C-alpha positions in Angstrom: -19.6 -18.4 56.4 -17.7 -15.6 58.1 -16.8 -12.7 55.9 -13.5 -10.9 55.7 -13.1 -7.7 57.7 -10.5 -5.0 57.0 -7.7 -4.1 59.4 -8.9 -0.4 59.5 -5.5 1.0 58.4 -7.2 3.1 55.7 -4.2 5.3 55.0 -2.1 2.3 54.1 -5.0 1.0 52.0 -5.3 4.3 50.2 -1.5 4.3 49.3 -1.6 0.7 48.2 -4.7 1.3 46.0 -2.9 4.1 44.1 -0.2 1.5 43.0 -2.5 -0.5 40.7 -4.3 2.7 39.5 -1.0 4.0 38.2 0.4 0.8 36.9 -2.8 -0.2 35.1 -2.8 3.3 33.6 0.5 2.5 31.9 -0.3 -1.2 31.1 -2.5 -0.8 28.0 0.2 1.2 26.2 2.8 -1.5 26.8 0.4 -4.2 25.8 -0.6 -2.4 22.6 3.0 -2.4 21.4 3.7 -6.0 22.4 0.5 -7.2 20.6 2.2 -6.2 17.3 4.5 -9.2 17.8 2.7 -11.7 20.1 -0.9 -12.9 20.5 -2.9 -12.0 23.5 -3.2 -15.5 25.1 0.6 -15.9 25.0 1.2 -12.4 26.6 -1.2 -13.3 29.4 0.5 -16.7 29.9 3.9 -15.1 30.2 2.6 -12.5 32.7 1.0 -15.2 34.9 3.9 -17.7 34.6 6.6 -15.1 35.2 4.8 -13.7 38.2 4.1 -17.1 39.6 7.8 -18.1 39.3 9.1 -14.9 40.9 6.6 -15.1 43.7 7.3 -18.8 44.3 11.0 -18.2 44.7 10.4 -15.3 47.0 8.0 -17.2 49.3 10.2 -20.3 49.3 13.2 -18.2 50.4 11.2 -17.1 53.4 9.5 -20.5 53.9 6.1 -19.1 53.3 4.8 -21.3 50.6 1.0 -21.9 51.0 -0.3 -25.2 52.1 -3.3 -25.5 49.7 -4.3 -28.9 51.2 -5.3 -27.2 54.4 -8.0 -25.1 52.7 -11.6 -26.0 53.1 -13.7 -27.0 50.0 -15.3 -23.6 49.9 -11.9 -21.9 49.8 -10.8 -24.2 47.1 -13.8 -23.2 45.0 -13.0 -19.6 45.7 -9.5 -20.1 44.3 -10.9 -21.7 41.2 -13.4 -18.8 40.8 -10.6 -16.2 41.3 -8.3 -18.0 38.8 -11.0 -18.3 36.1 -12.1 -14.7 36.7 -8.5 -13.3 36.5 -7.6 -15.4 33.5 -10.8 -14.3 31.7 -10.0 -10.7 32.5 -6.5 -10.8 31.1 -7.5 -12.7 28.0 -10.5 -10.6 27.1 -8.8 -7.3 28.0 -5.8 -8.0 25.7 -7.9 -9.3 22.9 -10.1 -6.1 23.1 -6.9 -4.0 22.7 -6.5 -5.3 19.2 -9.6 -3.3 18.2 -9.6 -0.2 20.4 -7.1 2.4 21.6 -5.5 2.2 25.1 -7.5 5.2 26.3 -10.8 3.8 25.0 -10.1 0.5 26.7 -9.3 2.3 30.0 -12.5 4.2 29.8 -14.8 1.2 28.9 -13.3 -0.9 31.7 -14.3 1.6 34.3 -17.5 -0.4 34.7 -15.2 -2.7 36.8 -14.8 -0.5 39.9 -18.6 0.3 39.8 -19.4 -3.5 39.7 -16.8 -4.1 42.4 -18.3 -1.4 44.7 -21.8 -2.9 44.1 -20.5 -6.4 44.9 -18.7 -5.3 48.0 -21.9 -3.7 49.3 -24.0 -6.8 48.5 -21.6 -9.5 49.7 -19.5 -7.8 52.4 -22.2 -5.4 53.7 -20.1 -2.3 52.9 -22.1 1.0 52.9 -21.8 4.5 51.4 -22.6 7.5 53.5 -24.3 10.6 52.0 -20.9 12.3 51.1 -19.8 9.1 49.4 -22.9 8.8 47.3 -22.4 12.4 46.2 -18.8 11.6 45.3 -20.0 8.6 43.4 -22.4 10.7 41.4 -19.7 13.3 40.6 -17.4 10.4 39.6 -20.0 9.0 37.3 -20.6 12.4 35.7 -16.9 12.9 35.3 -16.4 9.6 33.6 -19.2 10.5 31.2 -17.6 13.8 30.3 -14.1 12.4 30.1 -15.3 9.6 27.7 -17.7 11.8 25.7 -15.7 11.5 22.5 -15.2 7.8 23.1 -19.0 7.3 23.6 -19.6 9.2 20.3 -17.2 6.8 18.6 -19.1 3.9 20.0 -22.3 5.1 18.5 -20.7 5.2 15.0 -18.2 2.4 15.5 -17.7 -0.4 13.1 -18.2 -4.1 13.9 -14.6 -4.7 15.0 -14.7 -1.6 17.3 -17.8 -2.9 19.0 -16.1 -6.3 19.4 -13.2 -4.6 21.2 -15.6 -2.7 23.4 -17.5 -5.9 24.3 -14.4 -7.8 25.1 -13.1 -5.0 27.3 -16.4 -4.7 29.1 -16.5 -8.5 29.7 -12.9 -8.4 31.0 -14.0 -6.0 33.6 -17.0 -8.1 34.6 -14.8 -11.2 34.9 -12.3 -9.3 37.1 -15.0 -8.6 39.7 -15.4 -12.3 40.4 -11.6 -12.5 41.0 -11.5 -9.5 43.3 -14.4 -10.5 45.5 -13.2 -14.1 45.7 -9.7 -12.9 46.6 -10.9 -10.6 49.3 -12.8 -13.4 51.0 -9.8 -15.7 50.8 -7.8 -13.2 52.9 -9.6 -14.8 55.9 -7.5 -18.0 55.4 -4.3 -17.0 53.5 -2.0 -14.0 53.3 -2.2 -12.1 50.1 1.2 -13.3 48.6 0.1 -16.9 49.1 -3.3 -16.3 47.4 -1.7 -14.6 44.5 0.8 -17.4 44.0 -2.0 -20.0 43.8 -4.1 -17.7 41.5 -1.2 -17.0 39.2 -0.4 -20.7 38.9 -4.0 -21.6 38.2 -4.2 -18.9 35.5 -1.0 -20.1 33.9 -2.3 -23.6 33.7 -5.7 -22.5 32.3 -3.9 -20.6 29.5 -1.2 -23.1 28.7 -3.2 -24.9 26.0 -3.8 -21.7 24.0 -0.4 -20.0 24.5 2.6 -20.1 22.1 5.7 -19.4 24.2 8.0 -19.6 21.2 6.7 -16.3 20.0 8.9 -14.6 22.5 11.9 -15.4 20.2 10.7 -13.0 17.6 10.3 -10.0 19.9 12.6 -7.0 19.2 14.4 -5.4 22.1 11.8 -2.8 22.9 8.9 -5.4 22.9 10.9 -7.8 25.1 11.5 -5.0 27.7 7.8 -4.1 27.6 6.8 -7.8 28.0 9.0 -7.9 31.1 7.3 -4.7 32.3 3.9 -6.4 31.9 5.1 -9.3 34.1 6.4 -6.9 36.7 3.2 -4.9 36.4 1.1 -8.0 37.2 3.3 -8.9 40.2 3.4 -5.4 41.8 -0.1 -4.1 41.0 -1.9 -7.2 42.1 0.3 -7.6 45.2 -0.5 -4.0 46.2 -4.2 -4.5 45.4 -4.4 -7.6 47.5 -2.8 -5.8 50.4 -5.2 -2.8 49.9 -8.2 -5.2 50.3 -6.6 -6.4 53.6 -6.7 -2.9 55.1 -9.5 -1.0 53.3 -13.1 -1.6 52.1 -13.3 -2.9 48.5 -15.9 -0.2 47.6 -13.4 2.6 48.6 -10.5 0.8 46.8 -12.7 0.6 43.6 -13.1 4.4 43.7 -9.3 5.0 43.6 -9.0 2.5 40.7 -11.3 4.7 38.6 -8.3 7.1 38.2 -6.6 4.7 35.8 -7.8 6.3 32.6 -6.3 9.6 33.7 -2.9 7.9 34.1 -3.4 6.2 30.7 -4.0 9.6 29.0 -1.0 11.1 30.8 1.3 8.3 29.8 0.0 8.4 26.2 0.9 12.1 26.0 4.4 11.3 27.2 4.9 8.3 24.9 3.6 10.2 21.8 5.9 13.2 22.6 9.0 11.1 23.2 8.4 8.4 20.6 6.2 9.7 17.8 4.6 7.1 15.7 4.6 4.4 18.3 1.0 5.0 19.3 -1.8 7.0 17.8 -2.2 10.2 19.9 -5.3 10.8 22.0 -6.9 14.2 21.9 -9.0 15.6 24.7 -11.4 18.5 24.4 -12.5 21.0 27.1 -15.3 18.8 28.4 -12.8 15.9 28.7 -10.5 18.0 31.0 -13.5 19.0 33.1 -14.5 15.3 33.3 -11.0 14.4 34.4 -11.2 16.9 37.2 -14.6 15.6 38.3 -13.3 12.0 38.2 -10.5 12.9 40.6 -12.8 14.9 42.9 -15.5 12.2 42.9 -13.1 9.4 43.4 -11.4 11.0 46.4 -14.8 12.0 47.9 -16.0 8.4 47.5 -12.9 6.9 48.9 -12.1 9.3 51.8 -15.4 10.5 53.2 -15.9 9.5 56.8 -12.4 8.1 57.2 -11.5 10.6 60.0 -14.1 9.2 62.3 -13.5 6.4 64.8 -14.3 3.0 63.3 -17.5 1.3 64.2 -17.4 -1.9 66.1 -17.1 -4.9 63.8 -19.6 -7.7 64.1 -18.2 -10.9 65.5 -17.3 -13.5 62.9 -19.1 -16.8 62.9 
């Protein structure tokens, strides 16, 4: 089976990769507040259903609706794997947020970009050069320093805390199956068409456990935040899908590791403007050093070698 190859427009891929990094940094804060009024499965169902409806209308207006019947059996299975992976990611992530803080969840889920980079190397033959491996090590050390307090809390955490960590970690592992399947599907379909099919599949998977009527009891703030979560899904995953089209998944994954920094930034803003909405996160000196190392390592991993002329791509089978 021929593998997907990127377009080589790495600057566009870099810019697109920053979009989900920022949006996913803000997402756990919004979800934490909406969870006070709605269960996790229902929130996830609304996110998928709303995104699918908006995308369907947009594609129909431009006569670009996908013809799923034309896909080969292998592609159909990839769509199923992508849908199951993304639905599992959403459900486990939001259930985990019931037991841990947004910043803790954002740190724990950073296993995801690491697994994605490993999967991209194994499946798509992507490789790190020496500078990228050095950046990867710096990134890993930075994450360890940034999450030092969180790791100490893990060591002394109660049962529910560990349950939240386990759910968050599994959500990251599940997401990798979606991401790698979606990247391979780019050989046959444009990214908006893939996302429409995946969103629809996820909405159908979660329909039996969702309770849509819960939306009627949301207050104004929670309703706005739920709409933000829907828009977050639509924009972040659309940008991520396009980033995979233009840039290697291993490099995109390095940019995604910046999400916890944006989460911490947004938490400082929210707790300053709306005290009492969320429990504030406190970061010590080692945490700030870790944050700087995360940025440096992420950029080194993502950008090393991009100034050289691209190597010839092998012919697809």
